[in-house]
N, C-alpha and C positions, 0 to 999 in steps of 0.2 A: 489489436486483439483485446476484447473486453471480457472481463469475468464479473459476474454478478453474484453476490452472496445475499440471499434473501433474508436470512435470519436477522441481521442487524442493518440491512439495506446499505451495505458498503459496496462502492463501485471501485474496481481495481482496473487500471489500464496499464498494459505492458507494451513497451516499444523495443525494437531491436536497435541497439546503440552502436553497432559496428564492432569489429575486433572480437567477435564471439562473446559479446556481453549484452545484457538487457537492462533497461531502466524501467521502473514502475512508479506509478502514483496511485494513491488511494484517497477516497473521500467518503464521508458519511453524510454529506449534505451541509454540515456545520463546520467541520474541520477537514483539512487536507494535508497530506504529506506527499513529497515528491523527491526526486533524485535518489531513489532507492535502487541500488545497483545489485546485479547478480550475474553469475556465469550462465545460468539457465533461466528460462521463463518462470519456472516454479520457485527458484530461489529469490528472484527479484520480487515476485508476488508475495512470498512469505515475509521478506524484509519490509515491504510496504505495509502489510497487515500488522506486523510487529510494531513498527514505528507509530502507526495510527493508534493501536491499542495503548501504547505507552503514553502518547499524547493525550488520549482520552482520560487515562488514569490521573495524569497531572492536572487536568482541568476540572476533574470531578471534585466538588466541594465536600469537605468532611474527611478527606484523606490526609 
């Protein structure tokens, strides 16, 4: 299942991981995060977006 967020052009992919859990990955074309787990599709997606945002903040010069 694919989710596209057009605002920042972030692509999030969510997979069913078995045992009622989901795994997600997110990319903005330059940076990617993966192995973001959640008990629902939405929580896995939110974890992936959160980790990507934190990764982007760490990589931004001047912070």
